[in-house]
VMD Tcl script that builds the backbone (N, CA, C; Angstrom):
set m [mol new atoms 327]
animate dup $m
set s [atomselect $m all]
$s set {name element resname resid chain x y z} {
  {N N MET 1 A 21.372 -1.213 -25.847}
  {CA C MET 1 A 20.208 -0.354 -25.677}
  {C C MET 1 A 20.315 0.376 -24.337}
  {N N THR 2 A 19.767 1.552 -24.289}
  {CA C THR 2 A 19.839 2.345 -23.074}
  {C C THR 2 A 18.446 2.734 -22.602}
  {N N ARG 3 A 18.401 3.171 -21.373}
  {CA C ARG 3 A 17.147 3.690 -20.823}
  {C C ARG 3 A 16.844 5.019 -21.517}
  {N N LYS 4 A 15.571 5.312 -21.681}
  {CA C LYS 4 A 15.167 6.573 -22.305}
  {C C LYS 4 A 14.249 7.329 -21.359}
  {N N THR 5 A 14.317 8.651 -21.423}
  {CA C THR 5 A 13.460 9.498 -20.603}
  {C C THR 5 A 12.462 10.203 -21.514}
  {N N PHE 6 A 11.222 10.255 -21.064}
  {CA C PHE 6 A 10.142 10.862 -21.836}
  {C C PHE 6 A 9.369 11.843 -20.962}
  {N N ASN 7 A 8.701 12.789 -21.602}
  {CA C ASN 7 A 7.784 13.714 -20.940}
  {C C ASN 7 A 6.457 13.653 -21.672}
  {N N LYS 8 A 5.379 13.633 -20.916}
  {CA C LYS 8 A 4.047 13.613 -21.525}
  {C C LYS 8 A 3.109 14.453 -20.669}
  {N N ASP 9 A 2.364 15.343 -21.302}
  {CA C ASP 9 A 1.318 16.072 -20.598}
  {C C ASP 9 A 0.093 15.173 -20.535}
  {N N VAL 10 A -0.415 14.963 -19.318}
  {CA C VAL 10 A -1.583 14.119 -19.132}
  {C C VAL 10 A -2.671 14.905 -18.412}
  {N N SER 11 A -3.888 14.529 -18.692}
  {CA C SER 11 A -5.040 15.143 -18.047}
  {C C SER 11 A -5.698 14.106 -17.153}
  {N N VAL 12 A -5.941 14.478 -15.904}
  {CA C VAL 12 A -6.635 13.579 -14.983}
  {C C VAL 12 A -7.765 14.344 -14.316}
  {N N GLU 13 A -8.796 13.612 -13.948}
  {CA C GLU 13 A -9.913 14.201 -13.221}
  {C C GLU 13 A -9.809 13.739 -11.784}
  {N N LEU 14 A -9.732 14.683 -10.865}
  {CA C LEU 14 A -9.627 14.379 -9.447}
  {C C LEU 14 A -10.834 14.946 -8.719}
  {N N ILE 15 A -11.186 14.330 -7.617}
  {CA C ILE 15 A -12.225 14.873 -6.742}
  {C C ILE 15 A -11.491 15.556 -5.589}
  {N N ILE 16 A -11.609 16.866 -5.517}
  {CA C ILE 16 A -10.953 17.645 -4.474}
  {C C ILE 16 A -12.035 18.384 -3.695}
  {N N GLU 17 A -12.125 18.085 -2.413}
  {CA C GLU 17 A -13.145 18.660 -1.540}
  {C C GLU 17 A -14.540 18.532 -2.141}
  {N N GLY 18 A -14.810 17.350 -2.690}
  {CA C GLY 18 A -16.132 17.052 -3.233}
  {C C GLY 18 A -16.396 17.590 -4.628}
  {N N ASN 19 A -15.439 18.269 -5.226}
  {CA C ASN 19 A -15.613 18.826 -6.562}
  {C C ASN 19 A -14.734 18.106 -7.568}
  {N N SER 20 A -15.271 17.868 -8.758}
  {CA C SER 20 A -14.506 17.253 -9.834}
  {C C SER 20 A -13.657 18.334 -10.500}
  {N N VAL 21 A -12.336 18.077 -10.550}
  {CA C VAL 21 A -11.407 19.050 -11.112}
  {C C VAL 21 A -10.528 18.357 -12.140}
  {N N GLU 22 A -10.443 18.931 -13.339}
  {CA C GLU 22 A -9.535 18.396 -14.357}
  {C C GLU 22 A -8.189 19.094 -14.204}
  {N N ILE 23 A -7.140 18.294 -14.108}
  {CA C ILE 23 A -5.791 18.825 -13.925}
  {C C ILE 23 A -4.907 18.277 -15.034}
  {N N VAL 24 A -4.108 19.153 -15.630}
  {CA C VAL 24 A -3.133 18.744 -16.637}
  {C C VAL 24 A -1.752 18.902 -16.007}
  {N N ALA 25 A -0.956 17.840 -16.125}
  {CA C ALA 25 A 0.387 17.868 -15.551}
  {C C ALA 25 A 1.371 17.223 -16.513}
  {N N THR 26 A 2.621 17.645 -16.413}
  {CA C THR 26 A 3.688 17.021 -17.189}
  {C C THR 26 A 4.271 15.894 -16.359}
  {N N VAL 27 A 4.262 14.696 -16.935}
  {CA C VAL 27 A 4.797 13.522 -16.270}
  {C C VAL 27 A 6.111 13.160 -16.968}
  {N N GLN 28 A 7.156 12.974 -16.169}
  {CA C GLN 28 A 8.430 12.522 -16.711}
  {C C GLN 28 A 8.652 11.093 -16.229}
  {N N PHE 29 A 9.130 10.243 -17.130}
  {CA C PHE 29 A 9.379 8.849 -16.763}
  {C C PHE 29 A 10.474 8.282 -17.642}
  {N N THR 30 A 11.051 7.175 -17.197}
  {CA C THR 30 A 12.045 6.478 -18.007}
  {C C THR 30 A 11.512 5.099 -18.348}
  {N N THR 31 A 12.079 4.533 -19.399}
  {CA C THR 31 A 11.733 3.158 -19.763}
  {C C THR 31 A 13.010 2.325 -19.757}
  {N N THR 32 A 12.843 1.062 -19.411}
  {CA C THR 32 A 13.970 0.147 -19.503}
  {C C THR 32 A 14.201 -0.159 -20.981}
  {N N PRO 33 A 15.390 -0.654 -21.336}
  {CA C PRO 33 A 15.636 -0.998 -22.742}
  {C C PRO 33 A 14.562 -1.960 -23.255}
  {N N TYR 34 A 14.174 -1.772 -24.498}
  {CA C TYR 34 A 13.097 -2.554 -25.098}
  {C C TYR 34 A 13.615 -3.341 -26.298}
  {N N ASP 35 A 13.265 -4.614 -26.319}
  {CA C ASP 35 A 13.567 -5.478 -27.462}
  {C C ASP 35 A 12.222 -5.993 -27.963}
  {N N PRO 36 A 11.821 -5.648 -29.204}
  {CA C PRO 36 A 10.502 -6.039 -29.694}
  {C C PRO 36 A 10.333 -7.533 -29.926}
  {N N GLY 37 A 11.410 -8.285 -29.814}
  {CA C GLY 37 A 11.311 -9.723 -30.039}
  {C C GLY 37 A 11.153 -10.034 -31.517}
  {N N ILE 38 A 11.020 -11.311 -31.807}
  {CA C ILE 38 A 10.780 -11.775 -33.180}
  {C C ILE 38 A 9.614 -12.746 -33.121}
  {N N SER 39 A 8.585 -12.476 -33.922}
  {CA C SER 39 A 7.408 -13.341 -33.908}
  {C C SER 39 A 7.135 -13.985 -35.267}
  {N N ILE 40 A 7.970 -13.683 -36.254}
  {CA C ILE 40 A 7.787 -14.255 -37.583}
  {C C ILE 40 A 9.053 -15.016 -37.951}
  {N N GLY 41 A 8.866 -16.205 -38.458}
  {CA C GLY 41 A 10.015 -17.012 -38.860}
  {C C GLY 41 A 10.011 -18.348 -38.142}
  {N N PRO 42 A 11.094 -19.099 -38.271}
  {CA C PRO 42 A 11.177 -20.402 -37.622}
  {C C PRO 42 A 11.048 -20.267 -36.100}
  {N N ALA 43 A 10.350 -21.181 -35.478}
  {CA C ALA 43 A 10.093 -21.135 -34.038}
  {C C ALA 43 A 11.374 -21.012 -33.225}
  {N N GLU 44 A 12.433 -21.687 -33.666}
  {CA C GLU 44 A 13.685 -21.640 -32.899}
  {C C GLU 44 A 14.364 -20.272 -32.928}
  {N N LYS 45 A 13.938 -19.388 -33.839}
  {CA C LYS 45 A 14.520 -18.050 -33.911}
  {C C LYS 45 A 13.578 -16.975 -33.357}
  {N N CYS 46 A 12.398 -17.381 -32.915}
  {CA C CYS 46 A 11.422 -16.432 -32.390}
  {C C CYS 46 A 11.543 -16.327 -30.869}
  {N N TYR 47 A 11.270 -15.127 -30.364}
  {CA C TYR 47 A 11.228 -14.910 -28.922}
  {C C TYR 47 A 10.328 -13.708 -28.648}
  {N N PRO 48 A 9.761 -13.645 -27.437}
  {CA C PRO 48 A 8.801 -12.579 -27.125}
  {C C PRO 48 A 9.493 -11.238 -26.860}
  {N N PRO 49 A 8.702 -10.164 -26.904}
  {CA C PRO 49 A 9.242 -8.845 -26.563}
  {C C PRO 49 A 9.730 -8.838 -25.111}
  {N N GLU 50 A 10.733 -8.016 -24.852}
  {CA C GLU 50 A 11.254 -7.893 -23.493}
  {C C GLU 50 A 11.532 -6.429 -23.178}
  {N N GLY 51 A 11.411 -6.084 -21.909}
  {CA C GLY 51 A 11.745 -4.729 -21.458}
  {C C GLY 51 A 10.641 -3.743 -21.733}
  {N N GLY 52 A 11.016 -2.482 -21.717}
  {CA C GLY 52 A 10.055 -1.411 -21.965}
  {C C GLY 52 A 9.216 -1.062 -20.745}
  {N N GLU 53 A 9.667 -1.485 -19.558}
  {CA C GLU 53 A 8.918 -1.151 -18.354}
  {C C GLU 53 A 9.074 0.338 -18.041}
  {N N ILE 54 A 8.020 0.909 -17.512}
  {CA C ILE 54 A 8.027 2.323 -17.136}
  {C C ILE 54 A 8.485 2.436 -15.692}
  {N N GLU 55 A 9.452 3.332 -15.469}
  {CA C GLU 55 A 10.024 3.519 -14.142}
  {C C GLU 55 A 10.227 5.005 -13.859}
  {N N ASP 56 A 10.541 5.311 -12.611}
  {CA C ASP 56 A 10.914 6.671 -12.198}
  {C C ASP 56 A 9.895 7.707 -12.658}
  {N N VAL 57 A 8.632 7.446 -12.394}
  {CA C VAL 57 A 7.556 8.349 -12.815}
  {C C VAL 57 A 7.443 9.494 -11.803}
  {N N GLU 58 A 7.446 10.722 -12.329}
  {CA C GLU 58 A 7.283 11.877 -11.448}
  {C C GLU 58 A 6.569 13.005 -12.184}
  {N N ILE 59 A 5.920 13.842 -11.419}
  {CA C ILE 59 A 5.274 15.035 -11.967}
  {C C ILE 59 A 6.315 16.150 -11.963}
  {N N THR 60 A 6.542 16.757 -13.119}
  {CA C THR 60 A 7.523 17.843 -13.181}
  {C C THR 60 A 6.872 19.222 -13.211}
  {N N ALA 61 A 5.581 19.286 -13.568}
  {CA C ALA 61 A 4.919 20.599 -13.606}
  {C C ALA 61 A 3.409 20.436 -13.735}
  {N N LEU 62 A 2.695 21.421 -13.236}
  {CA C LEU 62 A 1.273 21.572 -13.545}
  {C C LEU 62 A 1.205 22.433 -14.796}
  {N N VAL 63 A 0.251 22.169 -15.654}
  {CA C VAL 63 A 0.154 22.889 -16.922}
  {C C VAL 63 A -1.138 23.688 -16.964}
  {N N LEU 64 A -1.000 24.992 -17.134}
  {CA C LEU 64 A -2.161 25.842 -17.396}
  {C C LEU 64 A -2.173 26.070 -18.897}
  {N N PRO 65 A -3.205 25.590 -19.589}
  {CA C PRO 65 A -3.197 25.645 -21.054}
  {C C PRO 65 A -3.236 27.077 -21.597}
  {N N GLU 66 A -2.860 27.180 -22.864}
  {CA C GLU 66 A -2.929 28.458 -23.575}
  {C C GLU 66 A -4.373 28.932 -23.583}
  {N N ILE 67 A -4.565 30.225 -23.446}
  {CA C ILE 67 A -5.913 30.805 -23.479}
  {C C ILE 67 A -5.958 31.859 -24.575}
  {N N SER 68 A -6.934 31.724 -25.476}
  {CA C SER 68 A -7.120 32.723 -26.534}
  {C C SER 68 A -8.106 33.767 -26.051}
  {N N HIS 69 A -7.880 35.012 -26.470}
  {CA C HIS 69 A -8.736 36.121 -26.068}
  {C C HIS 69 A -9.445 36.701 -27.288}
  {N N GLY 70 A -10.632 36.265 -27.544}
  {CA C GLY 70 A -11.495 36.874 -28.537}
  {C C GLY 70 A -10.991 36.869 -29.964}
  {N N ARG 71 A -11.530 37.809 -30.730}
  {CA C ARG 71 A -11.299 37.865 -32.175}
  {C C ARG 71 A -9.920 38.389 -32.553}
  {N N GLU 72 A -9.257 39.059 -31.650}
  {CA C GLU 72 A -7.973 39.675 -31.978}
  {C C GLU 72 A -6.843 38.648 -32.026}
  {N N HIS 73 A -7.137 37.414 -31.756}
  {CA C HIS 73 A -6.178 36.311 -31.787}
  {C C HIS 73 A -5.018 36.520 -30.822}
  {N N GLN 74 A -5.268 37.285 -29.787}
  {CA C GLN 74 A -4.271 37.404 -28.739}
  {C C GLN 74 A -4.432 36.205 -27.818}
  {N N SER 75 A -3.349 35.757 -27.251}
  {CA C SER 75 A -3.466 34.631 -26.348}
  {C C SER 75 A -2.403 34.685 -25.270}
  {N N ARG 76 A -2.692 33.988 -24.194}
  {CA C ARG 76 A -1.708 33.799 -23.142}
  {C C ARG 76 A -1.081 32.438 -23.385}
  {N N PRO 77 A 0.224 32.358 -23.413}
  {CA C PRO 77 A 0.866 31.064 -23.681}
  {C C PRO 77 A 0.658 30.080 -22.535}
  {N N GLU 78 A 0.918 28.830 -22.822}
  {CA C GLU 78 A 0.863 27.795 -21.807}
  {C C GLU 78 A 1.831 28.147 -20.678}
  {N N ILE 79 A 1.413 27.880 -19.454}
  {CA C ILE 79 A 2.245 28.163 -18.284}
  {C C ILE 79 A 2.469 26.853 -17.530}
  {N N LYS 80 A 3.698 26.635 -17.092}
  {CA C LYS 80 A 4.010 25.455 -16.287}
  {C C LYS 80 A 4.413 25.918 -14.891}
  {N N LEU 81 A 3.806 25.283 -13.874}
  {CA C LEU 81 A 4.030 25.647 -12.479}
  {C C LEU 81 A 4.528 24.451 -11.682}
  {N N GLU 82 A 5.168 24.734 -10.544}
  {CA C GLU 82 A 5.562 23.651 -9.648}
  {C C GLU 82 A 4.308 22.966 -9.113}
  {N N CYS 83 A 4.441 21.680 -8.858}
  {CA C CYS 83 A 3.310 20.897 -8.359}
  {C C CYS 83 A 3.578 20.505 -6.902}
  {N N PRO 84 A 2.668 20.823 -5.994}
  {CA C PRO 84 A 2.865 20.408 -4.612}
  {C C PRO 84 A 2.885 18.879 -4.505}
  {N N ALA 85 A 3.633 18.364 -3.541}
  {CA C ALA 85 A 3.808 16.913 -3.388}
  {C C ALA 85 A 2.472 16.184 -3.207}
  {N N TRP 86 A 1.542 16.728 -2.426}
  {CA C TRP 86 A 0.271 16.045 -2.184}
  {C C TRP 86 A -0.525 15.900 -3.479}
  {N N LEU 87 A -0.447 16.930 -4.350}
  {CA C LEU 87 A -1.173 16.891 -5.617}
  {C C LEU 87 A -0.483 15.949 -6.600}
  {N N ALA 88 A 0.842 15.967 -6.624}
  {CA C ALA 88 A 1.584 15.050 -7.494}
  {C C ALA 88 A 1.240 13.605 -7.157}
  {N N GLU 89 A 1.148 13.307 -5.873}
  {CA C GLU 89 A 0.797 11.946 -5.442}
  {C C GLU 89 A -0.602 11.557 -5.934}
  {N N ALA 90 A -1.550 12.473 -5.828}
  {CA C ALA 90 A -2.920 12.204 -6.287}
  {C C ALA 90 A -2.974 12.019 -7.802}
  {N N ILE 91 A -2.217 12.827 -8.529}
  {CA C ILE 91 A -2.199 12.705 -9.987}
  {C C ILE 91 A -1.608 11.363 -10.391}
  {N N LEU 92 A -0.464 11.011 -9.813}
  {CA C LEU 92 A 0.195 9.749 -10.164}
  {C C LEU 92 A -0.661 8.543 -9.839}
  {N N ALA 93 A -1.483 8.641 -8.813}
  {CA C ALA 93 A -2.381 7.535 -8.461}
  {C C ALA 93 A -3.442 7.322 -9.538}
  {N N ASN 94 A -3.645 8.331 -10.395}
  {CA C ASN 94 A -4.681 8.250 -11.431}
  {C C ASN 94 A -4.132 8.176 -12.851}
  {N N VAL 95 A -2.818 8.018 -12.993}
  {CA C VAL 95 A -2.196 7.890 -14.310}
  {C C VAL 95 A -1.718 6.455 -14.461}
  {N N ASN 96 A -2.102 5.809 -15.567}
  {CA C ASN 96 A -1.648 4.431 -15.750}
  {C C ASN 96 A -0.587 4.339 -16.838}
  {N N ASP 97 A 0.106 3.208 -16.852}
  {CA C ASP 97 A 1.188 3.015 -17.818}
  {C C ASP 97 A 0.717 3.127 -19.259}
  {N N ASN 98 A -0.519 2.710 -19.558}
  {CA C ASN 98 A -1.011 2.789 -20.939}
  {C C ASN 98 A -1.089 4.238 -21.414}
  {N N THR 99 A -1.421 5.147 -20.523}
  {CA C THR 99 A -1.457 6.564 -20.877}
  {C C THR 99 A -0.056 7.064 -21.201}
  {N N LEU 100 A 0.919 6.660 -20.406}
  {CA C LEU 100 A 2.297 7.119 -20.611}
  {C C LEU 100 A 2.929 6.490 -21.842}
  {N N ILE 101 A 2.613 5.237 -22.099}
  {CA C ILE 101 A 3.258 4.506 -23.201}
  {C C ILE 101 A 2.984 5.177 -24.556}
  {N N GLU 102 A 1.903 5.970 -24.629}
  {CA C GLU 102 A 1.593 6.695 -25.879}
  {C C GLU 102 A 2.696 7.681 -26.242}
  {N N ALA 103 A 3.484 8.114 -25.271}
  {CA C ALA 103 A 4.552 9.087 -25.528}
  {C C ALA 103 A 5.832 8.419 -26.004}
  {N N VAL 104 A 5.882 7.099 -25.959}
  {CA C VAL 104 A 7.128 6.377 -26.267}
  {C C VAL 104 A 7.214 6.036 -27.739}
  {N N ASP 105 A 8.368 6.338 -28.336}
  {CA C ASP 105 A 8.658 5.929 -29.709}
  {C C ASP 105 A 9.780 4.895 -29.630}
  {N N TRP 106 A 9.420 3.619 -29.689}
  {CA C TRP 106 A 10.402 2.549 -29.504}
  {C C TRP 106 A 11.417 2.515 -30.648}
  {N N ASP 107 A 11.054 3.064 -31.806}
  {CA C ASP 107 A 11.955 3.032 -32.949}
  {C C ASP 107 A 12.976 4.156 -32.938}
  {N N GLU 108 A 12.767 5.140 -32.064}
  {CA C GLU 108 A 13.684 6.282 -32.004}
  {C C GLU 108 A 15.010 5.852 -31.397}
  {N N ASP 109 A 16.112 6.208 -32.013}
  {CA C ASP 109 A 17.432 5.846 -31.474}
  {C C ASP 109 A 18.100 7.018 -30.814}
}
mol reanalyze $m
mol bondsrecalc $m
mol representation Tube
mol addrep $m
């Protein structure tokens, strides 16, 4: 098994200068190899899940969502921008592993 890299857009609410601001960012992370274990069968052949830890978490971009303009169905596509280090640190402080784990497909080879 090998380490896998994933990307997930996450939304966090931060307080910046006393104002609540919702920020969407792309988070990239890797997972250690995962073994789901065996929980059915004779006890001597069963063992718990192992691995799947999230590591190397970083913000790769700020995301400005797509914006639709009225009835003509014109829109501005999603835009991804560089994220300043101070903001990336604040975002990562508010993102937990459970949010990131939703992006992982353990069955994917």
